C-alpha positions as CSV (number, residue, x, y, z in Angstrom):
1,X,6.6,-3.5,15.9
2,X,8.0,-5.0,12.8
3,X,6.8,-5.0,9.1
4,X,4.5,-7.9,8.1
5,X,4.4,-7.0,4.4
6,X,7.0,-6.8,1.7
7,X,5.8,-5.0,-1.5
8,X,7.9,-5.5,-4.6
9,X,7.5,-2.7,-7.2
10,X,9.8,-4.2,-9.8
11,X,8.8,-1.6,-12.5
12,X,6.7,1.5,-13.0
13,X,6.1,0.5,-16.7
14,X,2.4,-0.2,-17.3
15,X,0.1,-1.0,-20.1
16,X,-2.0,1.9,-19.0
17,X,-1.4,5.6,-18.3
18,X,-4.1,6.5,-15.9
19,X,-4.6,10.2,-15.4
20,X,-4.4,10.1,-11.6
21,X,-1.8,7.2,-11.3
22,X,0.0,7.8,-8.0
23,X,3.4,6.6,-9.4
24,X,2.9,8.2,-12.9
25,X,3.2,4.8,-14.6
26,X,2.8,4.4,-18.3
27,X,4.0,2.3,-21.3
28,X,6.8,4.9,-21.8
29,X,8.4,4.2,-18.5
30,X,11.5,2.0,-18.9
31,X,13.5,-0.1,-16.5
32,X,12.9,-2.9,-14.0
33,X,14.7,-4.7,-11.3
34,X,16.4,-7.9,-12.6
35,X,15.0,-11.2,-11.4
36,X,18.1,-12.1,-9.5
37,X,17.9,-9.1,-7.3
38,X,14.1,-9.4,-6.8
39,X,14.8,-12.9,-5.5
40,X,17.6,-11.7,-3.3
41,X,15.5,-9.0,-1.7
42,X,12.7,-11.5,-1.0
43,X,15.2,-13.9,0.5
44,X,16.9,-11.2,2.6
45,X,13.5,-10.0,3.9
46,X,12.5,-13.5,4.8
47,X,15.8,-14.1,6.6
48,X,16.0,-10.8,8.6
49,X,12.3,-9.7,9.2
50,X,10.8,-12.6,11.2
51,X,7.3,-10.9,11.3
52,X,7.1,-11.0,7.5
53,X,3.9,-12.8,6.4
54,X,2.9,-11.5,2.9
55,X,4.8,-10.6,-0.3
56,X,2.9,-8.3,-2.7
57,X,3.9,-7.8,-6.3
58,X,2.6,-4.6,-7.8
59,X,3.9,-1.7,-9.9
60,X,3.5,-0.5,-12.5
61,X,2.1,-3.6,-14.0
62,X,3.7,-6.6,-12.5
63,X,2.4,-9.0,-15.2
64,X,4.9,-7.3,-17.6
65,X,7.5,-9.3,-15.8
66,X,6.3,-12.4,-17.6
67,X,7.5,-15.7,-16.3
68,X,9.8,-13.8,-13.8
69,X,6.6,-13.0,-11.9
70,X,5.9,-16.8,-11.6
71,X,9.5,-17.4,-10.4
72,X,9.3,-14.6,-7.8
73,X,5.9,-15.8,-6.5
74,X,7.3,-19.4,-6.2
75,X,10.3,-18.1,-4.3
76,X,8.2,-16.2,-1.8
77,X,5.8,-19.2,-1.4
78,X,8.8,-21.5,-1.0
79,X,9.8,-19.4,2.0
80,X,6.4,-19.9,3.6
81,X,4.9,-16.5,2.7
82,X,1.5,-15.6,1.5
83,X,1.5,-13.9,-2.0
84,X,-0.6,-11.3,-3.8
85,X,-0.4,-9.7,-7.2
86,X,-1.9,-6.3,-8.1
87,X,-2.8,-5.8,-11.7
88,X,-5.1,-4.0,-14.2
89,X,-6.0,-7.3,-15.8
90,X,-4.9,-6.4,-19.3
91,X,-3.7,-10.0,-19.9
92,X,-7.3,-11.5,-19.5
93,X,-8.3,-11.1,-23.2
94,X,-10.7,-14.0,-22.7
95,X,-11.7,-16.4,-19.9
96,X,-9.5,-19.1,-21.4
97,X,-6.5,-16.7,-21.6
98,X,-7.0,-15.7,-18.0
99,X,-7.2,-19.3,-16.9
100,X,-3.9,-20.1,-18.7
101,X,-2.0,-17.1,-17.3
102,X,-3.3,-17.5,-13.7
103,X,-2.8,-21.3,-13.9
104,X,0.9,-21.0,-13.8
105,X,0.8,-18.5,-11.0
106,X,-1.5,-20.8,-9.0
107,X,1.0,-23.6,-9.5
108,X,3.7,-21.2,-8.2
109,X,1.7,-20.7,-5.0
110,X,-0.1,-17.5,-5.7
111,X,-2.9,-16.9,-3.1
112,X,-4.5,-13.6,-4.0
113,X,-5.4,-11.6,-7.1
114,X,-6.2,-7.9,-6.9
115,X,-7.5,-6.2,-10.1
116,X,-7.9,-2.4,-10.3
117,X,-10.6,-0.8,-12.5
118,X,-12.7,2.3,-12.9
119,X,-13.0,5.3,-15.2
120,X,-9.3,6.0,-15.6
121,X,-8.3,2.3,-15.9
122,X,-11.1,1.6,-18.4
123,X,-9.6,4.0,-20.9
124,X,-7.0,1.3,-21.4
125,X,-8.4,-2.0,-20.1
126,X,-12.0,-3.0,-20.8
127,X,-14.0,-4.1,-17.8
128,X,-14.7,-7.4,-19.5
129,X,-11.0,-8.3,-19.0
130,X,-11.3,-7.5,-15.4
131,X,-14.3,-9.8,-15.2
132,X,-12.4,-12.6,-17.0
133,X,-9.4,-12.4,-14.7
134,X,-11.5,-12.2,-11.5
135,X,-13.7,-15.2,-12.4
136,X,-10.7,-17.3,-13.6
137,X,-8.9,-16.6,-10.4
138,X,-11.8,-17.4,-8.1
139,X,-12.6,-20.5,-10.1
140,X,-9.2,-22.0,-9.2
141,X,-9.4,-21.0,-5.6
142,X,-7.6,-17.7,-5.6
143,X,-9.0,-14.9,-3.4
144,X,-10.0,-12.5,-6.2
145,X,-10.7,-8.8,-5.4
146,X,-11.9,-6.2,-7.9
147,X,-11.0,-2.7,-6.6
148,X,-13.1,0.1,-8.2
149,X,-11.9,3.7,-8.3
150,X,-14.2,5.6,-6.0
151,X,-15.6,9.2,-6.5
152,X,-19.1,10.5,-6.8
153,X,-18.9,11.8,-10.3
154,X,-17.4,8.7,-11.8
155,X,-19.2,7.1,-14.8
156,X,-18.4,3.6,-13.7
157,X,-19.2,2.7,-10.0
158,X,-18.9,-0.3,-7.8
159,X,-22.7,-0.7,-8.2
160,X,-22.1,-1.2,-11.9
161,X,-19.5,-3.9,-11.0
162,X,-21.9,-5.7,-8.6
163,X,-24.6,-5.6,-11.3
164,X,-22.5,-7.1,-14.1
165,X,-24.4,-10.2,-15.2
166,X,-21.3,-12.6,-15.3
167,X,-20.0,-11.4,-12.0
168,X,-23.4,-11.5,-10.4
169,X,-24.1,-15.0,-11.7
170,X,-20.7,-16.3,-10.6
171,X,-21.0,-14.9,-7.1
172,X,-24.5,-16.3,-6.6
173,X,-24.1,-19.7,-8.2
174,X,-20.5,-20.9,-8.3
175,X,-19.1,-22.9,-5.4
176,X,-16.2,-20.5,-5.2
177,X,-18.4,-17.4,-5.6
178,X,-17.4,-16.2,-2.1
179,X,-13.8,-15.9,-3.3
180,X,-14.7,-13.1,-5.7
181,X,-15.0,-9.9,-3.8
182,X,-15.5,-6.2,-4.8
183,X,-14.5,-3.0,-3.0
184,X,-14.5,0.7,-3.6
185,X,-11.2,2.5,-3.2
186,X,-11.1,6.3,-2.7
187,X,-9.6,7.9,-5.8
188,X,-7.7,11.1,-5.1
189,X,-6.6,13.7,-7.6
190,X,-2.9,14.4,-8.4
191,X,-3.7,17.3,-10.8
192,X,-5.4,20.5,-9.8
193,X,-7.5,20.8,-12.9
194,X,-9.2,17.5,-12.2
195,X,-12.2,17.6,-9.9
196,X,-13.3,14.4,-8.3
197,X,-16.4,14.8,-6.2
198,X,-17.0,12.9,-3.0
199,X,-19.8,12.7,-0.4
200,X,-19.6,15.0,2.6
201,X,-18.9,12.1,4.9
202,X,-15.7,11.2,3.0
203,X,-13.9,14.6,3.7
204,X,-11.3,14.4,6.5
205,X,-12.2,17.5,8.4
206,X,-10.5,18.5,11.7
207,X,-13.4,17.5,13.9
208,X,-13.2,14.0,12.4
209,X,-9.4,13.5,13.1
210,X,-10.0,11.5,16.4
211,X,-12.1,9.1,14.4
212,X,-9.7,8.6,11.5
213,X,-7.1,6.5,13.3
214,X,-3.5,5.8,12.4
215,X,-1.9,4.8,9.1
216,X,-1.9,1.1,8.8
217,X,0.7,1.2,5.9
218,X,3.7,3.1,7.2
219,X,6.2,0.9,9.0
220,X,3.9,-2.1,8.5
221,X,4.8,-2.4,4.8
222,X,8.4,-2.3,3.5
223,X,8.5,-1.5,-0.2
224,X,11.2,-2.2,-2.8
225,X,10.9,0.5,-5.4
226,X,12.0,0.3,-9.0
227,X,15.1,2.4,-8.3
228,X,15.9,-0.2,-5.6
229,X,15.4,1.9,-2.5
230,X,13.5,0.5,0.5
231,X,10.5,2.7,1.4
232,X,8.6,2.7,4.6
233,X,5.1,2.7,3.1
234,X,3.3,2.0,-0.2
235,X,1.0,5.0,0.1
236,X,-0.3,6.9,-2.9
237,X,2.1,9.9,-2.3
238,X,5.1,7.8,-1.3
239,X,7.1,8.8,-4.4
240,X,6.4,12.5,-3.7
241,X,7.9,12.3,-0.1
242,X,11.7,11.8,-0.1
243,X,11.6,10.9,3.6
244,X,9.6,7.8,2.9
245,X,12.6,6.2,1.2
246,X,14.8,4.8,3.9
247,X,17.9,4.2,1.8
248,X,19.5,2.3,-1.1
249,X,19.4,-1.5,-0.9
250,X,22.7,-1.7,-2.6
251,X,24.3,0.2,0.3
252,X,22.3,-1.0,3.3
253,X,20.8,-4.2,4.6
254,X,17.0,-4.5,4.8
255,X,17.2,-5.0,8.6
256,X,19.2,-1.7,9.0
257,X,16.8,0.2,6.9
258,X,13.8,-1.2,8.7
259,X,15.3,-0.1,12.0
260,X,16.0,3.4,10.6
261,X,12.3,3.7,9.8
262,X,11.2,2.3,13.2
263,X,13.4,4.8,15.0
264,X,11.8,7.7,13.3
265,X,9.4,9.5,15.7
266,X,7.3,11.1,12.9
267,X,6.6,7.7,11.3
268,X,5.7,6.2,14.7
269,X,3.3,9.1,15.2
270,X,1.8,8.7,11.8
271,X,1.3,5.0,12.4
272,X,-0.3,5.8,15.7
273,X,-2.6,8.8,15.0
274,X,-2.4,9.3,11.2
275,X,-0.9,12.1,9.1
276,X,-4.0,14.2,9.5
277,X,-3.3,14.5,13.3
278,X,0.3,15.5,12.6
279,X,-0.7,18.2,10.1
280,X,-3.4,19.5,12.5
281,X,-0.8,19.7,15.3
282,X,1.4,21.8,13.0
283,X,-1.4,24.1,12.2
284,X,-2.2,24.6,16.0
285,X,1.4,25.7,16.5
286,X,1.6,27.8,13.3
287,X,-1.7,29.1,11.9
288,X,0.0,29.8,8.6
289,X,0.0,26.0,8.0
290,X,-3.1,25.2,5.9
291,X,-5.3,22.3,6.8
292,X,-7.4,21.5,3.6
293,X,-11.0,20.6,4.5
294,X,-11.5,18.7,1.2
295,X,-8.9,15.9,1.8
296,X,-10.4,12.5,1.1
297,X,-7.3,10.3,1.7
298,X,-4.7,10.1,4.4
299,X,-1.9,10.2,1.8
300,X,-2.9,13.7,0.9
301,X,-2.3,15.0,4.5
302,X,1.0,13.1,4.6
303,X,2.3,14.9,1.5
304,X,0.9,18.2,2.6
305,X,2.8,17.9,5.9
306,X,6.1,16.6,4.5
307,X,6.2,19.0,1.5
308,X,5.3,22.1,3.6
309,X,8.5,23.7,5.2
310,X,6.3,25.6,7.7
311,X,4.5,22.5,8.9
312,X,7.8,20.6,9.3
313,X,9.3,23.6,11.2
314,X,6.3,23.8,13.5
315,X,6.6,20.1,14.4
316,X,10.4,20.3,14.7
317,X,10.0,23.1,17.2
318,X,7.2,21.6,19.3
319,X,7.4,17.8,19.0
320,X,8.9,17.3,22.4
321,X,5.7,18.7,23.9
322,X,3.9,15.6,22.9
323,X,6.7,13.1,22.6
324,X,6.0,11.3,26.0
325,X,2.3,10.9,25.2
326,X,2.9,9.7,21.6
327,X,5.6,7.2,22.6
328,X,3.6,5.8,25.5
329,X,0.6,5.3,23.4
330,X,2.8,3.8,20.7
331,X,4.2,1.2,23.1
332,X,0.7,0.4,24.4
333,X,-0.6,-0.1,20.9
334,X,2.3,-2.3,20.0
335,X,1.8,-4.4,23.1
336,X,-1.9,-4.6,22.6
337,X,-1.4,-5.9,19.1
338,X,1.4,-8.2,20.2
339,X,-0.8,-9.8,22.9
340,X,-2.8,-11.4,20.1
341,X,0.3,-13.3,19.3
342,X,2.5,-14.5,22.2
343,X,5.5,-15.2,20.0
344,X,5.3,-11.6,18.6
345,X,4.9,-10.2,22.1
346,X,8.2,-11.8,23.2
347,X,9.9,-10.6,20.1
348,X,8.7,-7.1,20.5
349,X,9.9,-7.0,24.1
350,X,13.3,-8.0,23.0
351,X,13.4,-5.5,20.2
352,X,11.9,-2.5,21.9
353,X,13.3,-2.9,25.4
354,X,12.0,-0.9,28.3
355,X,13.8,2.4,27.7
356,X,11.1,5.1,27.3
357,X,13.5,7.2,25.2
358,X,13.4,4.5,22.4
359,X,12.2,6.1,19.2
360,X,13.1,9.7,20.3
361,X,14.6,10.6,16.9
362,X,12.8,13.2,14.8
363,X,13.5,12.7,11.1
364,X,12.4,15.0,8.3
C-alpha cells in the first residue's frame, strides 16, 4: 500500500468565505507556498513514491496562484502524472474569459477541472461563472466536474444544476458533452448553530457501519498543507486532527513521512473499516464514548474519535484484541487491490514483507 495521489494545498486564501468551509478559507487568510518549493515537493514525490499517479491542486483557491499554477501543472505533467485543479470558478467571468484562463492550463497538460458550488459558494461566486468554467473546460477536452453542496434544505440543488439551460444543452448536443459531469457532495456543518437537513438514508447509524466501508482517502492521498506539513489525508476535518499531519517537510523526507503514516495501526484500520467502525469499537469498550446518530460524513466520526480522550483511551487499552484481525484483513485487501496490477503486487510484497507484526504501532 502506497499513496497514489499528491494534493498540493499551496494556500488557504480564497475569494470566498463559505460558512462551512472545512479549512476556514477566506480572502483574509495570508500566505502561500513559494513556487520553487511547490515544484520541489512534486519532484520529490515523483522520485520517491513510485505509485503516485495524480497531482491535485486545491486550497483555498488554487487559481490565486496565477501563472504559478500553470507552471506547477506543467511540472507534474512533465513527470508523467495526471493533474486536477479544484476551484470555485470565480475567474470565469464570461465564457471567453474561462476559455482564455483554461487554455493556458490545458497547454500545461491539465486533465481535469473540478468546480465547487452550492448555497454557501454562491454567496460569493454566481452559478453562471461555474457554468462558464465547466463548459469551457469540457469544450477543450478537459474532464469537467461540477460538485454541488448536498443537503436537503438547500436552496440550490443538483437538480437545479442539471436543469440549467446552458448545461443541459451542452451535455445533450456538444460532441464533448459527456466530459461535463455533475455530482452531489454531502455538506457537513462545522458550526453547531447551523442545521443542515439530510434524508434518513444518509445518516451513518451503528447498524449501517458494516455497509459504510473504509476510508479511501487516508494513506491513499498525501497532502502538502500551506504550513508545509505532509498530511495523510485531505479529509474535511484534517486540520482539526493533529495526528493527520505526519511531520514538517523541511525536516523530513516525503518517503519517511509516508512510511510513518503507513506504520500507524489506527490509520490502517481507518483505511480498512472506516472511522465510524473505530468510534463504535471505542463505544463498545467504554459506554461513555458517544456515537452520534446524525453523522452524515466519515470525517465527522474521524474527528469525534481523535478529539475525544475517552475514545482514544478505550482504543489504546483494547486495540490488541483486534490487531490480528485488522492486520490480516488489511494485508488481504492490499493484496487483492495489488493483484489488479502485477507491478504493484511485486512492489507491495517487497515493501510489506511477510512479518505479521508489520504495522503494529498505535499512534494517537
